[in-house]
C-alpha positions in Angstrom: 95.3 -44.9 -124.5 94.4 -43.1 -127.7 95.9 -43.7 -131.1 97.6 -40.3 -131.0 99.2 -41.0 -127.7 100.5 -44.4 -129.0 102.0 -42.7 -132.0 103.5 -39.7 -130.3 104.6 -41.1 -126.9 104.9 -44.9 -127.2 105.8 -45.9 -130.7 109.1 -43.8 -130.9 110.4 -45.4 -127.7 109.4 -48.9 -128.9 111.1 -48.4 -132.3 114.3 -47.2 -130.4 114.2 -50.2 -128.0 113.8 -52.6 -130.9 116.7 -51.1 -132.8 119.0 -51.1 -129.8 118.1 -54.7 -129.1 119.0 -55.4 -132.7 122.4 -53.8 -132.2 123.0 -56.1 -129.2 122.1 -59.1 -131.4 124.5 -58.0 -134.1 127.3 -57.9 -131.5 126.4 -61.3 -130.2 126.3 -62.5 -133.9 130.1 -61.9 -134.0 130.8 -64.3 -131.2 128.2 -67.0 -131.9 130.7 -69.8 -131.2 131.1 -68.5 -127.7 127.3 -68.3 -126.8 125.8 -70.6 -124.3 123.0 -72.6 -126.1 120.3 -74.8 -124.6 117.2 -76.5 -125.8 113.6 -75.9 -124.7 111.2 -78.8 -124.8 109.1 -78.6 -128.0 110.2 -75.0 -128.5 113.6 -75.3 -130.1 116.9 -73.7 -129.2 117.6 -70.7 -126.9 120.8 -68.9 -126.7 122.4 -66.4 -124.3 121.6 -63.7 -126.9 117.8 -64.5 -126.6 117.8 -64.3 -122.8 120.0 -61.3 -122.3 118.3 -59.3 -125.1 114.9 -60.1 -123.6 116.0 -58.8 -120.2 117.2 -55.6 -121.9 113.9 -55.0 -123.7 111.8 -55.8 -120.5 113.8 -53.2 -118.5 113.3 -50.5 -121.2 109.6 -51.2 -121.6 108.9 -51.2 -117.9 110.2 -47.7 -117.7 107.9 -46.7 -120.5 104.7 -48.2 -119.1 105.3 -49.4 -115.5 101.9 -50.9 -115.0 101.8 -53.0 -118.2 102.4 -56.7 -117.8 105.2 -58.5 -119.8 105.0 -61.7 -121.7 108.3 -62.7 -123.2 109.4 -66.0 -124.9 112.2 -66.7 -122.4 110.2 -66.0 -119.3 106.5 -65.4 -118.5 104.8 -67.8 -120.9 106.7 -70.8 -119.4 104.0 -70.6 -116.7 101.1 -70.7 -119.1 101.1 -73.8 -121.4 97.5 -73.7 -122.5 97.0 -70.9 -125.1 93.3 -70.8 -124.7 93.6 -70.3 -121.0 96.4 -67.8 -121.6 94.1 -65.8 -123.9 91.3 -65.7 -121.4 93.7 -64.4 -118.8 95.2 -61.8 -121.1 91.7 -60.6 -122.1 91.5 -59.4 -118.4 94.8 -57.4 -118.5 94.5 -53.9 -119.8 98.0 -53.4 -121.1 100.6 -56.0 -121.8 103.9 -56.3 -123.8 104.4 -59.5 -125.9 108.0 -59.8 -126.9 110.2 -62.1 -128.9 113.8 -60.9 -128.5 115.0 -63.1 -131.2 112.5 -64.6 -133.7 114.6 -67.0 -135.9 117.1 -68.3 -133.3 118.2 -71.2 -135.6 119.0 -68.8 -138.4 120.9 -66.5 -136.0 123.0 -69.3 -134.6 123.8 -70.5 -138.2 124.9 -67.0 -139.2 121.9 -66.4 -141.4 120.6 -62.8 -141.0 116.9 -63.8 -141.3 115.8 -63.0 -137.8 114.1 -60.2 -136.0 113.2 -58.4 -132.8 109.4 -58.4 -132.2 107.6 -56.1 -129.7 103.8 -55.8 -129.4 101.5 -54.0 -127.1 98.1 -55.5 -126.4 95.0 -54.1 -124.9 92.9 -56.7 -123.2 94.7 -59.4 -125.3 94.5 -57.7 -128.7 97.5 -56.0 -130.3 97.3 -52.3 -130.7 101.0 -51.7 -131.6 103.6 -53.8 -133.3 107.2 -53.4 -134.1 109.5 -55.9 -135.9 113.1 -55.1 -136.6 115.5 -57.0 -138.8 119.0 -56.1 -137.6 120.9 -57.6 -140.5 119.3 -55.3 -143.0 118.1 -52.3 -141.0 114.6 -52.9 -142.0 111.9 -51.7 -139.4 108.2 -52.6 -139.7 105.6 -51.1 -137.4 102.0 -50.4 -137.0 99.4 -48.9 -134.7 95.8 -49.9 -134.5 93.9 -47.7 -137.0 97.1 -45.8 -137.7 98.5 -47.7 -140.7 101.5 -49.9 -141.3 104.9 -48.7 -142.3 108.4 -49.9 -143.2 111.5 -47.9 -142.5 114.8 -48.8 -144.2 117.2 -47.3 -141.8 120.2 -47.9 -144.0 118.7 -45.9 -146.8 116.7 -43.5 -144.6 113.5 -44.3 -146.5 109.9 -44.8 -145.2 107.2 -46.6 -147.1 103.5 -47.0 -146.2 102.4 -50.6 -146.5 98.8 -50.6 -147.8 97.3 -52.6 -150.6 93.6 -53.4 -150.6 93.6 -56.6 -152.6 95.7 -59.2 -154.5 94.4 -60.1 -157.8 97.1 -62.5 -158.8 96.2 -65.9 -160.1 97.0 -68.7 -157.8 99.5 -70.1 -160.3 101.5 -66.8 -160.2 101.7 -66.4 -156.4 104.7 -66.8 -154.2 103.9 -68.1 -150.7 105.8 -68.8 -147.5 105.2 -71.1 -144.6 106.8 -72.7 -141.5 106.8 -76.0 -139.7 109.0 -77.5 -137.1 109.5 -81.1 -136.0 110.8 -79.8 -132.7 107.4 -78.8 -131.6 106.9 -82.4 -130.6 103.7 -83.2 -132.4 103.6 -85.3 -135.5 101.2 -83.7 -138.0 101.0 -85.4 -141.4 98.1 -83.1 -142.3 100.5 -80.2 -142.3 102.6 -81.8 -144.9 99.7 -82.8 -147.0 98.5 -79.3 -147.0 101.9 -78.2 -148.1 101.8 -80.6 -151.1 98.3 -79.3 -152.1 99.6 -75.7 -152.1 102.9 -76.5 -153.8 100.9 -78.0 -156.8 99.0 -74.8 -157.3 101.5 -71.9 -156.7 104.5 -70.5 -158.6 106.8 -70.9 -155.6 107.0 -71.8 -151.9 109.6 -70.8 -149.3 110.4 -71.7 -145.8 112.7 -69.3 -144.1 112.4 -69.8 -140.3 111.0 -66.5 -138.9 107.2 -66.2 -138.7 107.5 -62.5 -137.9 109.6 -61.6 -140.9 107.6 -63.9 -143.1 104.4 -62.1 -142.2 106.1 -58.7 -142.6 107.1 -59.7 -146.2 103.4 -60.5 -146.8 102.5 -57.1 -145.5 105.0 -55.6 -148.0 103.6 -57.7 -150.9 106.8 -59.7 -151.5 105.1 -62.9 -150.5 101.4 -63.4 -151.2 100.5 -65.7 -148.3 101.8 -67.1 -145.1 100.5 -69.9 -142.9 101.6 -71.9 -139.9 100.4 -74.0 -137.0 101.7 -74.3 -133.4 103.1 -70.8 -133.0 103.4 -68.8 -129.8 101.9 -65.4 -129.1 105.3 -63.7 -129.3 105.9 -65.1 -132.8 102.8 -63.3 -134.3 101.6 -60.5 -132.0 103.6 -57.7 -133.6 103.6 -59.0 -137.2 99.8 -59.7 -136.9 98.9 -56.2 -136.4 101.4 -55.0 -139.0 99.6 -57.2 -141.6 96.1 -56.1 -140.5 97.1 -52.5 -140.9 98.6 -53.2 -144.2 95.2 -54.5 -145.4 96.1 -58.2 -145.2 93.4 -60.5 -144.1 94.7 -62.4 -140.9 92.8 -65.3 -139.4 93.4 -68.8 -138.0 92.8 -71.8 -140.3 89.1 -71.7 -139.4 88.6 -68.1 -140.4 88.4 -66.7 -136.9 89.6 -63.1 -136.7 93.3 -62.9 -135.6 94.5 -62.8 -132.1 98.0 -63.8 -130.9 96.9 -66.8 -128.8 95.4 -68.9 -131.6 96.8 -72.3 -132.6 97.3 -71.3 -136.2 97.7 -68.3 -138.4 96.9 -67.6 -142.0 97.4 -64.2 -143.8 96.8 -63.2 -147.4 95.1 -60.3 -149.2 91.7 -61.0 -150.7 90.6 -62.5 -153.0 93.8 -64.7 -153.0 93.1 -65.4 -149.3 90.1 -67.7 -150.1 91.8 -69.5 -152.9 94.7 -70.6 -150.7 93.0 -71.2 -147.4 90.7 -73.6 -149.1 93.8 -75.8 -149.8 95.0 -75.8 -146.2 
């Protein structure tokens, strides 16, 4: 599938699906106290809103590309616990959707509007299209491989290209964002030591609870860096390609080029990238 086909025939539909899914979440947000909520081992909370919104998205995307496989947070990945194995399997699949219907479930359930709908299309395991929608503000981020990254403010009817080649800020002037979760079931004191090292060097550090939105704000230049371990493919597939197309350097902690099945993600523009990753 060529870039022009993705742009003309696929992207508009995916953007519409993401915004419609966001509208569903906004309706659910008005009756949070009535939602059925359960807990997934080492993965955190899942609500009725997550499950029903994912089913809605899957149905719409199946109509768009009937032959593409579907990997959603609340369904398919439950059968593949090993991310390295999963990546090997998805490298064999020509087209696949990777979807998080609600990235930031804890925020959503607490009435905080920092959550998003994430949809990515991968080609042999690598994202070629990504859409992230923040329903609470009407901000829509999207990118196509080799087609650039953009942000649309649907409330203001404004579109902005996200592209900045470098970040020449000094480390002491940078604002960074990260994530960590004790619910992932693995004690990792090294993660908190790295956090302390970074905190000593930067102007400010934030932890908001949505990897996808955090990465989109790096692509926009609001945050200068984002890193986290133990994420799942649906957390980073869409936002990863948005960052890459916005000229953000995206890797894992070892510097390996980004793909959504890695055990860690680190993103920042150069040369600041090297200054911060050396602290992790």
